[in-house]
C-alpha positions as CSV (number, residue, x, y, z in Angstrom):
1,X,133.5,49.7,162.6
2,X,134.8,51.9,159.8
3,X,138.3,51.8,161.4
4,X,138.2,48.1,161.8
5,X,137.0,47.6,158.3
6,X,139.8,49.8,156.9
7,X,142.4,48.0,159.1
8,X,141.3,44.6,158.0
9,X,141.6,45.8,154.4
10,X,145.2,46.9,155.1
11,X,145.9,43.5,156.6
12,X,144.4,41.7,153.5
13,X,146.5,43.8,151.1
14,X,149.6,43.2,153.2
15,X,148.9,39.4,153.3
16,X,148.6,39.4,149.5
17,X,151.9,41.3,149.2
18,X,153.5,38.6,151.4
19,X,151.9,35.9,149.1
20,X,153.4,37.7,146.1
21,X,156.9,37.6,147.7
22,X,156.3,34.0,148.7
23,X,155.7,33.3,145.0
24,X,158.9,34.8,143.6
25,X,160.9,33.6,146.6
26,X,159.8,30.0,146.1
27,X,159.8,29.7,142.3
28,X,163.2,28.0,142.6
29,X,161.6,25.1,144.5
30,X,159.9,23.9,141.4
31,X,161.9,25.2,138.5
32,X,165.6,25.7,139.5
33,X,166.7,22.2,138.4
34,X,164.6,22.3,135.3
35,X,166.1,25.6,134.2
36,X,169.7,24.6,135.2
37,X,169.6,21.5,133.1
38,X,167.9,23.2,130.1
39,X,164.8,21.0,130.2
40,X,162.7,24.2,129.9
41,X,163.6,27.7,129.1
42,X,163.4,30.1,132.0
43,X,160.3,32.1,130.9
44,X,158.4,29.0,129.9
45,X,159.3,27.3,133.2
46,X,158.1,30.2,135.5
47,X,154.9,30.6,133.4
48,X,154.0,26.9,133.8
49,X,154.8,27.0,137.5
50,X,152.6,30.1,137.9
51,X,149.6,28.4,136.4
52,X,150.0,25.2,138.4
53,X,150.4,27.2,141.6
54,X,147.1,28.8,140.9
55,X,145.4,25.4,140.3
56,X,147.0,24.0,143.5
57,X,145.5,26.7,145.6
58,X,142.0,25.2,145.0
59,X,142.9,21.6,145.9
60,X,142.8,21.8,149.7
61,X,142.3,24.0,152.8
62,X,143.9,21.9,155.5
63,X,147.1,24.0,155.8
64,X,145.0,27.2,155.9
65,X,143.1,25.8,158.9
66,X,146.4,25.2,160.6
67,X,147.3,28.8,160.2
68,X,143.9,30.4,161.0
69,X,143.0,28.2,164.0
70,X,146.3,26.3,164.8
71,X,149.4,28.1,165.9
72,X,147.6,31.3,167.0
73,X,144.7,31.3,169.5
74,X,141.9,33.1,167.9
75,X,140.2,33.8,171.3
76,X,143.3,35.3,173.0
77,X,142.6,38.9,172.0
78,X,144.5,38.9,168.7
79,X,143.7,42.1,166.8
80,X,144.2,42.9,163.1
81,X,147.2,45.2,163.8
82,X,149.0,42.2,165.4
83,X,148.6,40.2,162.1
84,X,149.7,43.3,160.1
85,X,152.9,43.5,162.2
86,X,153.5,39.8,161.7
87,X,153.2,40.1,158.0
88,X,155.6,43.0,157.9
89,X,158.2,40.9,159.6
90,X,157.7,38.0,157.2
91,X,157.9,40.2,154.1
92,X,161.1,42.0,155.2
93,X,162.9,38.7,156.0
94,X,161.8,37.2,152.6
95,X,163.3,40.2,150.8
96,X,166.5,40.2,152.8
97,X,167.1,36.5,152.0
98,X,166.1,37.0,148.4
99,X,168.7,39.8,148.1
100,X,171.3,37.4,149.5
101,X,170.1,34.7,147.1
102,X,169.4,32.3,149.9
103,X,166.5,29.9,149.6
104,X,165.1,30.4,153.2
105,X,161.6,29.5,154.3
106,X,158.8,31.9,153.5
107,X,156.6,29.7,155.7
108,X,158.8,30.0,158.7
109,X,159.1,33.7,158.1
110,X,155.3,33.9,158.3
111,X,155.2,31.7,161.4
112,X,158.0,33.7,163.1
113,X,156.3,37.0,162.3
114,X,152.9,35.9,163.6
115,X,154.4,34.4,166.8
116,X,156.7,37.4,167.5
117,X,153.9,39.9,167.0
118,X,151.5,37.8,169.1
119,X,153.9,37.4,172.0
120,X,154.7,41.1,172.2
121,X,151.0,42.2,171.9
122,X,149.1,39.5,173.8
123,X,151.7,37.3,175.6
124,X,152.7,33.7,175.4
125,X,149.1,32.6,176.0
126,X,148.2,33.7,172.5
127,X,150.4,31.1,170.9
128,X,149.5,27.4,170.8
129,X,152.9,25.8,171.7
130,X,151.8,22.2,171.0
131,X,150.7,23.1,167.5
132,X,154.0,24.9,166.8
133,X,156.0,21.9,167.9
134,X,153.9,19.2,166.2
135,X,153.0,21.0,162.9
136,X,155.9,23.4,162.4
137,X,159.1,22.5,164.2
138,X,159.1,18.7,163.8
139,X,158.2,18.9,160.1
140,X,160.9,21.6,159.6
141,X,163.5,19.1,160.9
142,X,162.1,16.0,159.4
143,X,160.9,17.1,155.9
144,X,164.3,18.1,154.4
145,X,165.9,14.9,155.8
146,X,163.2,12.7,154.5
147,X,163.3,14.4,151.1
148,X,167.1,14.2,151.0
149,X,167.2,10.4,151.8
150,X,164.4,9.7,149.3
151,X,166.2,11.6,146.6
152,X,169.5,9.8,147.3
153,X,167.8,6.5,146.8
154,X,165.8,7.8,143.7
155,X,169.0,9.2,142.1
156,X,171.0,6.0,142.5
157,X,168.1,4.0,141.2
158,X,167.7,6.3,138.2
159,X,171.4,6.0,137.3
160,X,171.3,2.3,137.8
161,X,168.3,1.9,135.4
162,X,170.0,4.0,132.8
163,X,173.4,2.3,133.1
164,X,174.8,1.4,129.7
165,X,172.5,3.6,127.8
166,X,173.9,6.5,125.8
167,X,173.0,10.0,127.1
168,X,171.3,11.0,123.9
169,X,169.1,8.0,124.1
170,X,167.7,8.9,127.5
171,X,167.8,12.7,127.1
172,X,164.2,13.0,125.8
173,X,162.8,10.8,128.5
174,X,164.6,12.7,131.3
175,X,163.5,16.0,129.9
176,X,159.8,14.8,129.9
177,X,160.3,13.4,133.4
178,X,161.7,16.7,134.6
179,X,158.9,18.7,133.1
180,X,156.3,16.4,134.7
181,X,157.9,16.3,138.1
182,X,158.4,20.1,138.1
183,X,154.7,20.5,137.3
184,X,154.0,18.2,140.3
185,X,156.1,20.3,142.6
186,X,154.4,23.5,141.4
187,X,151.0,22.0,142.0
188,X,152.1,20.8,145.4
189,X,153.5,24.3,146.2
190,X,150.1,25.8,145.4
191,X,148.4,23.4,147.8
192,X,150.7,24.2,150.6
193,X,152.1,27.8,150.4
194,X,149.1,29.6,148.9
195,X,147.0,28.2,151.8
196,X,149.2,30.0,154.3
197,X,148.1,33.4,153.1
198,X,144.5,32.1,153.0
199,X,144.8,31.2,156.6
200,X,146.2,34.6,157.6
201,X,143.4,36.5,155.8
202,X,140.9,34.2,157.4
203,X,142.4,34.9,160.8
204,X,142.2,38.6,160.2
205,X,138.5,38.2,159.2
206,X,137.9,36.2,162.4
207,X,139.6,38.8,164.6
208,X,137.5,41.5,163.0
209,X,134.3,39.6,163.5
210,X,133.6,39.3,159.8
211,X,133.5,35.5,159.8
212,X,133.0,33.0,162.6
213,X,135.9,31.2,164.3
214,X,137.0,27.9,162.7
215,X,135.5,28.9,159.4
216,X,137.0,27.8,156.1
217,X,138.5,30.5,153.9
218,X,135.8,32.2,151.7
219,X,136.1,31.6,148.0
220,X,137.3,35.2,147.2
221,X,140.1,34.6,149.7
222,X,141.2,31.4,147.9
223,X,141.0,33.1,144.5
224,X,143.0,36.2,145.5
225,X,145.7,34.2,147.3
226,X,146.0,31.9,144.4
227,X,146.4,34.8,141.9
228,X,148.9,36.6,144.1
229,X,151.3,33.7,144.5
230,X,150.9,32.9,140.8
231,X,151.9,36.4,139.8
232,X,154.9,36.3,142.1
233,X,155.9,32.9,140.7
234,X,155.7,34.2,137.1
235,X,158.1,37.1,137.8
236,X,160.6,34.5,139.0
237,X,163.0,34.8,142.0
238,X,166.0,34.5,139.7
239,X,168.6,35.0,142.4
240,X,167.4,32.0,144.4
241,X,166.9,30.0,141.2
242,X,170.6,30.5,140.5
243,X,171.6,29.4,144.0
244,X,169.4,26.3,144.0
245,X,170.1,25.3,140.4
246,X,173.9,26.0,140.3
247,X,175.1,26.9,143.8
248,X,174.5,23.6,145.7
249,X,175.6,21.1,143.1
250,X,175.8,20.7,139.4
251,X,172.6,19.0,138.5
252,X,172.2,16.6,135.6
253,X,168.8,15.6,134.1
254,X,168.5,12.3,136.0
255,X,169.2,14.1,139.3
256,X,166.8,16.9,138.5
257,X,164.0,14.3,137.8
258,X,164.8,12.4,141.1
259,X,165.0,15.6,143.2
260,X,161.7,17.1,142.0
261,X,159.8,13.8,142.3
262,X,161.0,13.2,145.8
263,X,160.2,16.8,146.8
264,X,156.7,16.7,145.3
265,X,155.9,13.5,147.1
266,X,156.9,14.9,150.5
267,X,155.0,18.2,150.0
268,X,151.8,16.6,148.8
269,X,151.8,14.1,151.7
270,X,152.3,16.9,154.2
271,X,149.5,19.0,152.6
272,X,147.1,16.1,152.9
273,X,147.7,15.8,156.7
274,X,147.8,19.6,157.3
275,X,151.6,20.0,158.0
276,X,152.5,23.6,157.1
277,X,156.1,22.7,156.2
278,X,158.6,24.7,154.3
279,X,158.6,23.7,150.6
280,X,162.0,25.5,150.3
281,X,163.6,23.2,152.9
282,X,162.1,20.2,151.3
283,X,163.3,21.1,147.8
284,X,166.8,22.2,149.0
285,X,167.1,18.9,150.9
286,X,166.1,17.0,147.7
287,X,168.7,18.9,145.7
288,X,171.4,18.0,148.2
289,X,170.3,14.4,148.2
290,X,170.6,14.4,144.4
291,X,174.2,15.6,144.7
292,X,175.0,12.9,147.2
293,X,173.3,10.3,145.2
294,X,175.3,10.7,142.0
295,X,178.7,9.1,142.0
296,X,181.5,11.7,141.5
297,X,179.2,14.7,142.1
298,X,180.3,17.5,144.4
299,X,178.0,19.1,146.9
300,X,179.0,22.6,147.9
301,X,178.5,22.2,151.6
302,X,179.6,25.8,152.3
303,X,176.6,27.0,150.4
304,X,174.4,24.4,152.0
305,X,175.7,25.4,155.5
306,X,174.7,29.1,154.8
307,X,171.3,28.0,153.8
308,X,170.8,26.0,157.0
309,X,171.9,28.9,159.1
310,X,169.4,31.1,157.3
311,X,166.7,28.5,158.1
312,X,167.6,28.5,161.8
313,X,167.6,32.4,161.9
314,X,164.3,32.7,160.0
315,X,161.8,32.2,162.9
316,X,163.6,34.4,165.4
317,X,164.6,37.1,162.9
318,X,161.1,37.5,161.5
319,X,159.7,37.3,165.0
320,X,162.0,40.2,166.3
321,X,161.1,42.5,163.4
322,X,157.4,41.7,163.8
323,X,157.6,42.2,167.6
324,X,159.1,45.7,167.1
325,X,156.4,46.4,164.5
326,X,153.7,45.2,166.9
327,X,155.0,47.6,169.6
328,X,154.7,50.5,167.2
329,X,151.4,49.4,165.8
330,X,149.9,49.2,169.3
331,X,150.2,52.9,169.6
332,X,147.1,53.4,167.4
333,X,146.6,54.8,163.9
334,X,149.8,56.8,164.0
335,X,151.8,53.7,164.9
336,X,150.2,51.6,162.2
337,X,151.0,54.3,159.6
338,X,154.6,54.5,160.8
339,X,154.9,50.7,160.4
340,X,153.5,50.9,156.9
341,X,155.8,53.7,155.9
342,X,158.9,52.1,157.4
343,X,158.1,48.8,155.7
344,X,157.7,50.5,152.3
345,X,161.0,52.4,152.7
346,X,162.8,49.2,153.7
347,X,161.4,47.3,150.7
348,X,162.4,50.1,148.4
349,X,166.0,50.1,149.8
350,X,166.3,46.3,149.3
351,X,165.0,46.6,145.8
352,X,167.5,49.4,145.0
353,X,170.4,47.2,146.3
354,X,169.3,44.4,144.1
355,X,169.6,46.6,141.0
356,X,173.4,46.9,141.5
357,X,173.8,43.4,140.1
358,X,170.5,42.3,138.6
359,X,169.8,38.6,138.0
360,X,167.1,37.7,135.5
361,X,166.2,35.0,133.0
362,X,169.1,36.0,130.7
363,X,171.9,35.3,133.2
364,X,170.2,32.9,135.7
365,X,172.5,30.0,134.8
366,X,175.7,32.1,134.9
367,X,177.7,31.8,138.1
368,X,180.5,34.2,138.8
369,X,183.0,32.6,141.1
370,X,184.7,35.9,141.8
371,X,181.6,37.8,142.7
372,X,182.1,39.9,145.8
373,X,180.2,38.7,148.9
374,X,177.3,40.9,150.0
375,X,176.7,42.2,153.5
376,X,173.9,39.8,154.3
377,X,175.7,36.7,152.9
378,X,178.9,37.7,154.7
379,X,177.0,38.0,158.0
380,X,175.4,34.6,157.5
381,X,178.8,33.1,156.6
382,X,180.3,34.5,159.8
383,X,178.0,32.3,161.9
384,X,178.4,29.2,159.6
385,X,182.1,28.5,159.4
386,X,183.4,25.6,157.4
387,X,183.8,22.3,159.2
388,X,187.0,21.7,161.1
389,X,189.7,20.2,158.9
390,X,187.9,21.0,155.7
391,X,190.2,21.9,152.8
392,X,189.6,25.2,151.0
393,X,187.7,24.8,147.7
394,X,189.9,25.4,144.7
395,X,189.6,24.5,141.0
396,X,192.2,21.8,141.4
397,X,190.5,20.2,144.4
398,X,187.2,20.3,142.5
399,X,188.8,18.5,139.6
400,X,190.3,15.8,141.9
401,X,187.0,15.4,143.8
402,X,184.9,14.8,140.7
403,X,186.9,12.8,138.2
404,X,183.8,10.9,137.0
405,X,181.6,14.0,136.5
406,X,181.5,16.8,134.0
407,X,182.8,19.2,136.6
408,X,186.5,18.4,136.0
409,X,186.3,19.3,132.3
410,X,184.2,22.4,133.0
411,X,186.7,23.5,135.7
412,X,189.7,23.0,133.4
413,X,188.0,25.1,130.7
414,X,187.3,27.9,133.2
415,X,190.9,27.9,134.7
416,X,193.0,30.6,133.0
417,X,196.3,29.5,131.5
418,X,199.2,31.2,133.3
419,X,201.2,33.8,131.3
420,X,204.8,32.6,131.0
421,X,207.4,34.9,132.5
422,X,210.2,36.4,130.3
423,X,212.7,34.0,131.8
424,X,210.5,31.0,131.2
425,X,209.8,32.1,127.7
426,X,213.5,32.5,126.9
427,X,214.3,29.1,128.3
428,X,211.6,27.6,126.1
429,X,213.1,29.2,123.0
430,X,216.5,27.9,123.9
């Protein structure tokens, strides 16, 4: 019993570490557009998001039930070390995509990790295929599409209502609207993502015989999960905030308001019916929809394509890592210790790599077009080639593609003036 109690404690700590990475990985969902448009300062934005994530964790437990008694069969012989291995796979994939600055799904990393570890340790009988299809895969495809379409309509309506009004006349209203909608997204994120960790901890408690099957998460589980995701949110995933706020499209305040409102509506609706969807995919789809909805805006589909590839890879990649961890953890105490040590070393290596070019609140809105491509991003690009016949993106093409937006002026300002050759200079003098 001592060993099981210690192992469950390790699983709980690991689950809270995942919850922490989920927080800083998904801060961009609520605050990227608000920060990129200047509606709120970076530090104020992440602090507000952290508080509302904590509040949202107490609003519902429907998603937690989907995790603890939905995708994994509690009666199939699942042991705490299997859950531990699944969490390790999810954490490592979260950190890899964070290093690459890609807003992938923390939710799907968790699902992939749990499924991979369960299949390796117990077999396919330990996974509820119907629940995965109905409550994970279908929402994964539908949610970003629905959010994108809703945001296209909301963006066009917003610009139509503001037609003929000077920008300075509507600036305060849009700023207030962005802050309110960002708060709603943060609250919705807490109701959806914090519950996933609650569900994992509850599943560990069920497998260890601490609580009865089909139990709601205990209060201390709700509090600890809410605090962990809030702390991660406050630290801010600045790399992903930069990608979502500046890398997909150039967001203006009306677009930011429309994107956040559309995303919050989809997330809250899914939380109410127990769909454990990816808030990252919803918010990314909403940002793309905002880009499509504004006349003259440019959506950087190459960045969007790499994000989609990361979404597709998340479930299998996290599952493979978790499966390998489960094989090792099944060897007993020595195997569990080895998994823990390897996971800590891998996390340390990823953190050290991130320090080469740090991104924080001071430079989150700066985009270096000539920044060298990292190994992970290059690998993802290699399996997401640009569409056939697509023209390469250049400053001149960007100007031609967006004559009605502020991108043309910005691009001309950033394009260096060529230095005249001696021959040209002399002909100018003559």
